[in-house]
C-alpha positions, 0 to 999 in steps of 0.5 A: 498522430502525435501522442503526448507524454504523461507530463505534457498531457498533465500540463495541457490538461492544467492549461485547458481543463479539457474533460477529454484530456482528463479522460486520457489521464484516466485511461492511462492510469486507472489500471495502476490506481485500481491495482494499488487500491485493490492491494489495500482493500482486497475487494473489487467493488471497494477498489473500483469505488476508491479508484473513482474517488481518487480520480475525482480528487485528482481532478481538483488537486492536479495543480499540486503536481509540480513536475519534480518527478514523473507523473506516474510516480506522483500519482502512485504516491497520491494513491498510496496516501489516499489509501493509507488515509482510507484504511486509517479512517476505517479501522474497523475494516478487516485489512488482511494481507497474506504475504509470507515474505513480510518477516525474515524467517529467522525472526520466527520461532523454530516451532513456527517453521513446522506450523500447518498452513491453517495455523500459519494463516491464522497466526499470520492474520493475527500478526497483521491485525496487530500492526499499523496500516502504515507498517502494513503498507510499507511491507506491502510496497517492499515485498508484494510490490517489490519496490526498491528502497530507492523508489520507496525513498522517492514515493514516501519523501524520506531518506533511504536510511529512514525507509530501511528503518521503517521496513526493519521495525515493521518486520520486527513488530510483525514477527513479535506479534506472530510469535506471541500468537500462541500466548494470546491463544492460551490466554483466551482458553484460560479466560 
């Protein structure tokens, strides 16, 4: 039995609109899409719902895949953009990630290096809540997903210097909020 490449499968689906072929697309890529959705929302049910939404949208938008990149790369970018839009639309949603590699250690004040785990988590979550979904996302892609600058360049459609600048700015903004946490805490106690 001959197995179609991803790109051939997409071309065949676009030509025939066969639900069986789209089922194959779903089988091949649903786990990747789910994992990306889960990294944004950190909730299994919500990630499953987002995955279904993405595949429904993909069914109608698949003609926008032109074959300039691998389909898996294009779908990853499609999923990433969908999740960014979802998170942005739901600003009141608690969107927390705990990845200590988001900031460079030297950007954190010396006393922070001796924080208790609970205090660290509280400050970490506070800093994450203060940066934009786009900043969170680029940090997740770079540090949690371990995606290279070259791959980020491809996914985001920007030059490597722009990727590096976005990562640098996001890390700096995260560190600024992390370091300002004690000031915020003092202001709350005084008021």
